[in-house]
GULUM-469261 format. One record per residue: x, y, z of N, C-alpha, C, O, CB in turn; residue in one letter. Coordinates in nm, 4 decimals. Glycine has a CB too. Example, Ala and Ser with C-alpha at 12.3 -4.5 7.8 and 13.67 -1.06 7.14 Angstrom:
[node [1.3190; -0.5690; 0.7800]; [1.2300; -0.4500; 0.7800]; [1.3200; -0.3300; 0.7800]; [1.4236; -0.3319; 0.8465]; [1.1308; -0.4473; 0.9046]; "A"]
[node [1.2850; -0.2250; 0.7080]; [1.3670; -0.1060; 0.7140]; [1.2900; 0.0030; 0.7870]; [1.3409; 0.1138; 0.8039]; [1.4084; -0.0598; 0.5725]; "S"]
This chain:
[node [5.4840; 13.1194; 12.0165]; [5.4019; 13.2187; 11.9574]; [5.2442; 13.2045; 11.9995]; [5.1839; 13.0985; 11.9830]; [5.4210; 13.2082; 11.8030]; "M"]
[node [5.1857; 13.3161; 12.0530]; [5.0573; 13.2929; 12.0977]; [4.9535; 13.3495; 11.9908]; [4.9730; 13.4473; 11.9187]; [5.0409; 13.3563; 12.2373]; "K"]
[node [4.8627; 13.2859; 11.9935]; [4.7546; 13.3029; 11.8814]; [4.6543; 13.3912; 11.9024]; [4.5925; 13.4514; 11.8146]; [4.6876; 13.1861; 11.8522]; "L"]
[node [4.6362; 13.3997; 12.0360]; [4.5157; 13.4837; 12.1144]; [4.5981; 13.5740; 12.2400]; [4.7126; 13.5446; 12.2743]; [4.3825; 13.3566; 12.1948]; "W"]
[node [4.5302; 13.6730; 12.2933]; [4.5728; 13.7581; 12.3592]; [4.5814; 13.6788; 12.5220]; [4.6695; 13.7140; 12.6003]; [4.4812; 13.8863; 12.3326]; "R"]
[node [4.4782; 13.5680; 12.5606]; [4.5172; 13.5163; 12.6995]; [4.5990; 13.3727; 12.7052]; [4.6105; 13.2998; 12.8037]; [4.3807; 13.4996; 12.7833]; "G"]
[node [4.6509; 13.3527; 12.5768]; [4.7005; 13.2174; 12.5724]; [4.8672; 13.1791; 12.6321]; [4.9675; 13.2121; 12.5688]; [4.6867; 13.1829; 12.4172]; "Q"]
[node [4.8707; 13.1192; 12.7377]; [4.9998; 13.0709; 12.7945]; [5.1160; 13.0516; 12.6829]; [5.0895; 13.0198; 12.5669]; [4.9725; 12.9314; 12.8689]; "P"]
[node [5.2360; 13.0722; 12.7264]; [5.3140; 13.0905; 12.6658]; [5.3954; 12.9656; 12.6403]; [5.4948; 12.9673; 12.5678]; [5.3611; 13.1856; 12.7105]; "D"]
[node [5.3493; 12.8531; 12.7041]; [5.4089; 12.6808; 12.6690]; [5.2891; 12.6050; 12.6516]; [5.1792; 12.6419; 12.6931]; [5.5056; 12.5934; 12.8051]; "H"]
[node [5.3102; 12.5029; 12.5922]; [5.2096; 12.4013; 12.5437]; [5.1614; 12.3085; 12.6440]; [5.0963; 12.2066; 12.6208]; [5.2643; 12.3213; 12.4361]; "D"]
[node [5.1982; 12.3515; 12.7572]; [5.1722; 12.2069; 12.8797]; [5.0366; 12.2411; 12.8935]; [4.9769; 12.1481; 12.9476]; [5.2668; 12.2011; 13.0614]; "H"]
[node [4.9447; 12.3598; 12.8602]; [4.8257; 12.3990; 12.9068]; [4.7434; 12.2907; 12.8349]; [4.6371; 12.2752; 12.8950]; [4.7897; 12.5519; 12.8783]; "W"]
[node [4.7537; 12.2169; 12.7365]; [4.6791; 12.1258; 12.6734]; [4.6536; 12.0042; 12.7455]; [4.7492; 11.9671; 12.8137]; [4.7336; 12.0992; 12.5592]; "R"]
[node [4.5435; 11.9266; 12.7495]; [4.5294; 11.7931; 12.8206]; [4.5801; 11.6888; 12.7412]; [4.5383; 11.6874; 12.6254]; [4.3890; 11.7592; 12.8560]; "K"]
[node [4.6494; 11.6123; 12.7698]; [4.7259; 11.4793; 12.7288]; [4.6489; 11.3990; 12.6771]; [4.5345; 11.4236; 12.7153]; [4.7900; 11.4058; 12.8289]; "P"]
[node [4.6535; 11.3015; 12.5983]; [4.5823; 11.2337; 12.5580]; [4.5512; 11.1052; 12.6455]; [4.6557; 11.0647; 12.6962]; [4.6234; 11.2210; 12.4468]; "T"]
[node [4.4522; 11.0357; 12.6762]; [4.4358; 10.9324; 12.7442]; [4.4540; 10.8178; 12.6756]; [4.4341; 10.8214; 12.5542]; [4.3300; 10.9349; 12.7979]; "T"]
[node [4.4954; 10.6928; 12.7383]; [4.5160; 10.5401; 12.6990]; [4.3877; 10.4999; 12.6267]; [4.3876; 10.4146; 12.5380]; [4.5418; 10.4371; 12.8347]; "L"]
[node [4.2895; 10.5580; 12.6637]; [4.1645; 10.4926; 12.5822]; [4.1697; 10.5718; 12.4302]; [4.1241; 10.5204; 12.3280]; [3.9950; 10.5259; 12.6738]; "K"]
[node [4.2290; 10.6963; 12.4348]; [4.2061; 10.7587; 12.2887]; [4.3352; 10.7185; 12.2351]; [4.3367; 10.7212; 12.1120]; [4.1769; 10.9330; 12.2762]; "E"]
[node [4.4471; 10.6811; 12.2915]; [4.5503; 10.5945; 12.2202]; [4.5026; 10.4784; 12.1647]; [4.5232; 10.4621; 12.0444]; [4.6550; 10.5548; 12.3037]; "R"]
[node [4.4362; 10.3841; 12.2334]; [4.3874; 10.2937; 12.1613]; [4.3196; 10.2826; 12.0601]; [4.3375; 10.1992; 11.9714]; [4.3477; 10.2486; 12.2077]; "A"]
[node [4.2166; 10.3846; 12.0650]; [4.1422; 10.4218; 11.9580]; [4.1943; 10.4621; 11.8560]; [4.1541; 10.4151; 11.7496]; [4.0688; 10.4977; 11.9811]; "Y"]
[node [4.2930; 10.5551; 11.8562]; [4.3754; 10.5730; 11.7495]; [4.4505; 10.4594; 11.6664]; [4.4443; 10.4404; 11.5449]; [4.4609; 10.6514; 11.7963]; "F"]
[node [4.5282; 10.3834; 11.7692]; [4.5946; 10.2701; 11.7143]; [4.5028; 10.1552; 11.6347]; [4.5445; 10.0947; 11.5359]; [4.6660; 10.2078; 11.8312]; "L"]
[node [4.3775; 10.1362; 11.6913]; [4.2956; 10.0554; 11.6079]; [4.2632; 10.0958; 11.4784]; [4.2602; 10.0253; 11.3775]; [4.1860; 10.0337; 11.6651]; "W"]
[node [4.2311; 10.2550; 11.4927]; [4.2071; 10.3154; 11.3600]; [4.3172; 10.2820; 11.2490]; [4.2933; 10.2218; 11.1443]; [4.1988; 10.4685; 11.3787]; "G"]
[node [4.4229; 10.3235; 11.2830]; [4.5387; 10.2941; 11.2050]; [4.5796; 10.1475; 11.1772]; [4.6605; 10.1218; 11.0880]; [4.6442; 10.3565; 11.2676]; "M"]
[node [4.5279; 10.0589; 11.2481]; [4.5279; 9.9229; 11.2145]; [4.4299; 9.8967; 11.1243]; [4.4490; 9.8090; 11.0401]; [4.5145; 9.8407; 11.3218]; "S"]
[node [4.3396; 9.9510; 11.1272]; [4.2081; 9.9482; 11.0166]; [4.2769; 9.9715; 10.8771]; [4.2721; 9.9000; 10.7771]; [4.0788; 10.0852; 11.0460]; "A"]
[node [4.3400; 10.0866; 10.8965]; [4.4047; 10.1265; 10.7414]; [4.5132; 10.0633; 10.7048]; [4.5434; 10.0632; 10.5855]; [4.4484; 10.2677; 10.7221]; "V"]
[node [4.5871; 10.0021; 10.7923]; [4.6957; 9.9273; 10.7348]; [4.6363; 9.8065; 10.6961]; [4.6881; 9.7598; 10.5946]; [4.8131; 9.9058; 10.8253]; "A"]
[node [4.5203; 9.7231; 10.7562]; [4.4487; 9.6124; 10.7083]; [4.4280; 9.6355; 10.6037]; [4.4742; 9.5576; 10.5203]; [4.3453; 9.5750; 10.7605]; "L"]
[node [4.3479; 9.7547; 10.5569]; [4.2843; 9.7764; 10.4269]; [4.3730; 9.7811; 10.2962]; [4.3558; 9.7326; 10.1844]; [4.2133; 9.9017; 10.4368]; "A"]
[node [4.4998; 9.8768; 10.3651]; [4.6120; 9.8604; 10.2665]; [4.6647; 9.7106; 10.2244]; [4.6906; 9.6701; 10.1111]; [4.7293; 9.9348; 10.3260]; "M"]
[node [4.6721; 9.6464; 10.3387]; [4.7198; 9.4842; 10.3127]; [4.6507; 9.4106; 10.2146]; [4.7047; 9.3533; 10.1200]; [4.7027; 9.3940; 10.4369]; "G"]
[node [4.5017; 9.4139; 10.2447]; [4.4447; 9.3502; 10.1607]; [4.3997; 9.3872; 10.0235]; [4.3456; 9.3142; 9.9405]; [4.3676; 9.3176; 10.2163]; "L"]
[node [4.4265; 9.4940; 10.0155]; [4.4326; 9.5754; 9.8619]; [4.5650; 9.5263; 9.8090]; [4.5642; 9.4669; 9.7012]; [4.4335; 9.7646; 9.8678]; "S"]
[node [4.6602; 9.5418; 9.8629]; [4.7973; 9.4927; 9.8424]; [4.7933; 9.3586; 9.7708]; [4.8421; 9.3348; 9.6603]; [4.8728; 9.4796; 9.9776]; "S"]
[node [4.7166; 9.2600; 9.8642]; [4.7282; 9.1203; 9.8277]; [4.6394; 9.1073; 9.7033]; [4.6804; 9.0348; 9.6127]; [4.6844; 9.0206; 9.9474]; "L"]
[node [4.5217; 9.1704; 9.6898]; [4.4298; 9.1497; 9.5890]; [4.5048; 9.2109; 9.4419]; [4.4869; 9.1582; 9.3322]; [4.2833; 9.2278; 9.6349]; "D"]
[node [4.5864; 9.3254; 9.4640]; [4.6609; 9.3575; 9.3093]; [4.7870; 9.4039; 9.3595]; [4.8208; 9.5196; 9.3846]; [4.5837; 9.4862; 9.1978]; "S"]
[node [4.8623; 9.2795; 9.3722]; [5.0268; 9.2913; 9.4495]; [5.1349; 9.3879; 9.3118]; [5.1430; 9.3684; 9.1905]; [5.1147; 9.0651; 9.4828]; "P"]
[node [5.1934; 9.4766; 9.3897]; [5.2719; 9.5692; 9.3272]; [5.4288; 9.4791; 9.2530]; [5.5028; 9.3951; 9.3042]; [5.3045; 9.6936; 9.4577]; "N"]
[node [5.4301; 9.5306; 9.1438]; [5.5758; 9.4498; 9.1000]; [5.6738; 9.5552; 9.1067]; [5.6470; 9.6749; 9.1173]; [5.5817; 9.3776; 8.9359]; "S"]
[node [5.8217; 9.4901; 9.0979]; [5.9297; 9.5801; 9.0888]; [5.9405; 9.6627; 8.9438]; [5.8756; 9.6291; 8.8448]; [6.0570; 9.4959; 9.1157]; "P"]
[node [6.0074; 9.7449; 8.9460]; [6.0674; 9.8189; 9.0467]; [5.9723; 9.9108; 9.1039]; [5.8771; 9.9614; 9.0444]; [6.1821; 9.8871; 8.9998]; "P"]
[node [6.0145; 9.9330; 9.2561]; [5.9489; 9.9962; 9.3356]; [6.0015; 10.1584; 9.3436]; [6.1225; 10.1717; 9.3255]; [5.9554; 9.9170; 9.4577]; "F"]
[node [5.9331; 10.2678; 9.3658]; [5.9650; 10.3906; 9.3753]; [5.9181; 10.4505; 9.4946]; [5.8260; 10.4033; 9.5613]; [5.9264; 10.4528; 9.2715]; "T"]
[node [5.9742; 10.5440; 9.5198]; [5.9581; 10.6525; 9.6343]; [6.0379; 10.6162; 9.7640]; [6.1133; 10.5190; 9.7583]; [5.7997; 10.6683; 9.6763]; "G"]
[node [6.0251; 10.6980; 9.8980]; [6.1142; 10.6765; 9.9928]; [6.0999; 10.5344; 10.0576]; [6.2017; 10.4917; 10.1122]; [6.1021; 10.7826; 10.0872]; "K"]
[node [5.9989; 10.4627; 10.0592]; [6.0114; 10.3231; 10.1359]; [6.0081; 10.2335; 10.0087]; [5.9905; 10.1156; 10.0392]; [5.8767; 10.2843; 10.2573]; "W"]
[node [6.0169; 10.2494; 9.9101]; [6.0895; 10.1269; 9.8017]; [6.1693; 10.0418; 9.8697]; [6.1585; 9.9227; 9.8402]; [6.1898; 10.1826; 9.6825]; "S"]
[node [6.2463; 10.0726; 9.9526]; [6.3264; 9.9558; 9.9990]; [6.2713; 9.8549; 10.0958]; [6.3143; 9.7410; 10.1141]; [6.4403; 10.0040; 10.0577]; "W"]
[node [6.1630; 9.9176; 10.1591]; [6.0848; 9.8116; 10.2196]; [5.9968; 9.7425; 10.1352]; [5.9719; 9.6293; 10.1766]; [6.0114; 9.8583; 10.3226]; "V"]
[node [5.9498; 9.7688; 10.0460]; [5.8497; 9.7215; 9.9590]; [5.9494; 9.6162; 9.8673]; [5.8996; 9.5194; 9.8099]; [5.7670; 9.8556; 9.8701]; "Y"]
[node [6.0895; 9.6452; 9.8607]; [6.1745; 9.5728; 9.7942]; [6.2260; 9.4583; 9.8771]; [6.2311; 9.3415; 9.8385]; [6.2742; 9.6545; 9.7466]; "A"]
[node [6.2606; 9.4995; 9.9855]; [6.2701; 9.3773; 10.1077]; [6.1616; 9.2679; 10.0834]; [6.1876; 9.1522; 10.0503]; [6.2390; 9.4430; 10.2735]; "W"]
[node [6.0331; 9.3201; 10.1046]; [5.9053; 9.2551; 10.1507]; [5.8932; 9.1558; 10.0157]; [5.8501; 9.0414; 10.0304]; [5.7615; 9.3756; 10.1806]; "A"]
[node [5.9268; 9.1969; 9.9055]; [5.9264; 9.1476; 9.7661]; [6.0270; 9.0261; 9.7859]; [5.9976; 8.9070; 9.7761]; [5.9761; 9.2671; 9.6471]; "Y"]
[node [6.1388; 9.0744; 9.8125]; [6.2529; 8.9797; 9.8022]; [6.2278; 8.8608; 9.9093]; [6.2637; 8.7449; 9.8881]; [6.3974; 9.0599; 9.8314]; "A"]
[node [6.1716; 8.8974; 10.0093]; [6.1600; 8.7660; 10.1211]; [6.0497; 8.6926; 10.0834]; [6.0562; 8.5705; 10.0689]; [6.1362; 8.8056; 10.2846]; "T"]
[node [5.9328; 8.7665; 10.0634]; [5.7936; 8.6882; 10.0728]; [5.7422; 8.6534; 9.9316]; [5.6537; 8.5707; 9.9098]; [5.6760; 8.7798; 10.1496]; "F"]
[node [5.8116; 8.7303; 9.8319]; [5.7569; 8.6743; 9.6823]; [5.6564; 8.7902; 9.6550]; [5.6585; 8.8919; 9.7244]; [5.6702; 8.5010; 9.6818]; "G"]
[node [5.5773; 8.7749; 9.5630]; [5.4968; 8.8829; 9.5108]; [5.4033; 8.9312; 9.6170]; [5.3809; 9.0507; 9.6362]; [5.4200; 8.8399; 9.3876]; "S"]
[node [5.3550; 8.8430; 9.6785]; [5.2699; 8.8896; 9.8282]; [5.3407; 8.9450; 9.9428]; [5.2845; 8.9603; 10.0512]; [5.2005; 8.7676; 9.8981]; "T"]
[node [5.4473; 8.9715; 9.9246]; [5.5564; 9.0128; 10.0057]; [5.4769; 9.1569; 10.0787]; [5.4588; 9.1723; 10.1995]; [5.7120; 9.0422; 9.9016]; "G"]
[node [5.4392; 9.2482; 9.9752]; [5.4024; 9.3800; 10.0525]; [5.2824; 9.3612; 10.1300]; [5.2666; 9.4001; 10.2457]; [5.3785; 9.5025; 9.9583]; "P"]
[node [5.2088; 9.3065; 10.0676]; [5.0581; 9.2855; 10.1334]; [5.0705; 9.2173; 10.2903]; [5.0033; 9.2502; 10.3882]; [4.9590; 9.1679; 10.0245]; "G"]
[node [5.1621; 9.1271; 10.2849]; [5.2102; 9.0660; 10.3988]; [5.2860; 9.1348; 10.5149]; [5.2711; 9.1054; 10.6335]; [5.2835; 8.9763; 10.3546]; "I"]
[node [5.3737; 9.2351; 10.4639]; [5.4352; 9.3456; 10.5258]; [5.3086; 9.4163; 10.5852]; [5.2975; 9.4169; 10.7078]; [5.5258; 9.4370; 10.4220]; "A"]
[node [5.2064; 9.4797; 10.5034]; [5.1168; 9.5495; 10.5614]; [5.0223; 9.4826; 10.6688]; [4.9679; 9.5456; 10.7595]; [5.0509; 9.6011; 10.4628]; "W"]
[node [5.0094; 9.3447; 10.6466]; [4.9074; 9.2892; 10.7400]; [4.9906; 9.2850; 10.8706]; [4.9433; 9.3144; 10.9804]; [4.8446; 9.1370; 10.6929]; "L"]
[node [5.1156; 9.2468; 10.8500]; [5.2148; 9.2473; 10.9883]; [5.1968; 9.3997; 11.0532]; [5.1588; 9.4022; 11.1702]; [5.4035; 9.2171; 10.9438]; "G"]
[node [5.2150; 9.4950; 11.0033]; [5.2172; 9.6319; 11.0715]; [5.0810; 9.6405; 11.1110]; [5.0613; 9.7341; 11.1885]; [5.2641; 9.7597; 10.9800]; "L"]
[node [4.9744; 9.5689; 11.0811]; [4.8394; 9.5959; 11.1107]; [4.8170; 9.5118; 11.2409]; [4.7631; 9.5600; 11.3405]; [4.7397; 9.5581; 10.9874]; "A"]
[node [4.8564; 9.3990; 11.2345]; [4.8578; 9.3323; 11.3511]; [4.9407; 9.3943; 11.4746]; [4.8945; 9.3938; 11.5887]; [4.9038; 9.2055; 11.3179]; "A"]
[node [5.0581; 9.4439; 11.4449]; [5.1193; 9.5231; 11.5511]; [5.0443; 9.6256; 11.6012]; [5.0357; 9.6397; 11.7232]; [5.2350; 9.5769; 11.5131]; "L"]
[node [4.9910; 9.6964; 11.5286]; [4.9187; 9.8235; 11.5884]; [4.7884; 9.7745; 11.6628]; [4.7396; 9.8306; 11.7609]; [4.8758; 9.9363; 11.4650]; "L"]
[node [4.7390; 9.6597; 11.6002]; [4.5986; 9.6010; 11.6755]; [4.6534; 9.5936; 11.8167]; [4.6136; 9.6589; 11.9131]; [4.5342; 9.4322; 11.6171]; "A"]
[node [4.7740; 9.4825; 11.8131]; [4.8554; 9.4756; 11.9517]; [4.8746; 9.5868; 12.0357]; [4.8506; 9.5808; 12.1563]; [4.9845; 9.4358; 11.9315]; "V"]
[node [4.9109; 9.6746; 11.9870]; [4.9670; 9.8076; 12.0604]; [4.8345; 9.8432; 12.1142]; [4.8246; 9.8489; 12.2368]; [5.0441; 9.9381; 11.9586]; "G"]
[node [4.7323; 9.8678; 12.0424]; [4.6028; 9.9209; 12.0961]; [4.5510; 9.8375; 12.1959]; [4.5307; 9.8951; 12.3027]; [4.5002; 9.9372; 11.9937]; "G"]
[node [4.5237; 9.7177; 12.1917]; [4.4868; 9.6313; 12.2928]; [4.5951; 9.6461; 12.4219]; [4.5345; 9.6420; 12.5289]; [4.4809; 9.4828; 12.2290]; "T"]
[node [4.6917; 9.6568; 12.4317]; [4.7834; 9.6837; 12.5308]; [4.7453; 9.8141; 12.5992]; [4.7277; 9.8258; 12.7204]; [4.9206; 9.6870; 12.4744]; "F"]
[node [4.7335; 9.9204; 12.4995]; [4.6755; 10.0757; 12.5561]; [4.5616; 10.0509; 12.6325]; [4.5470; 10.1054; 12.7420]; [4.6268; 10.1890; 12.4354]; "A"]
[node [4.4686; 9.9639; 12.5796]; [4.3271; 9.9362; 12.6105]; [4.3259; 9.8838; 12.7830]; [4.2690; 9.9225; 12.8850]; [4.2659; 9.8067; 12.4918]; "W"]
[node [4.4092; 9.7901; 12.7525]; [4.4136; 9.7200; 12.8890]; [4.4744; 9.8114; 12.9882]; [4.4311; 9.8135; 13.1034]; [4.4963; 9.5850; 12.8857]; "L"]
[node [4.5696; 9.8850; 12.9514]; [4.6478; 9.9512; 13.0897]; [4.5526; 10.0571; 13.1483]; [4.5920; 10.1273; 13.2415]; [4.8065; 10.0351; 13.0515]; "R"]
[node [4.4470; 10.0693; 13.1049]; [4.3555; 10.2260; 13.1347]; [4.3191; 10.1602; 13.2759]; [4.2495; 10.2219; 13.3566]; [4.1829; 10.2816; 13.0070]; "K"]
């Protein structure tokens, strides 16, 4: 679907993201996951968990105890930070 008269029919005309942009994005998402992890450690959730991702919270709670969801968020933050670092080093 064209939004204006001179727009090409395909989406290939857009510039793809650079590795530097991907690294910044991953580091930003890592900061968000870090904030979620610290918040979850400060005031831990208790079962029963609800929502689509409740099985992840239930697994983390069963594995690591009451700090499990916070530890899972911190682990995700670490993975995102490592991914951002690898994207930065590949540039």
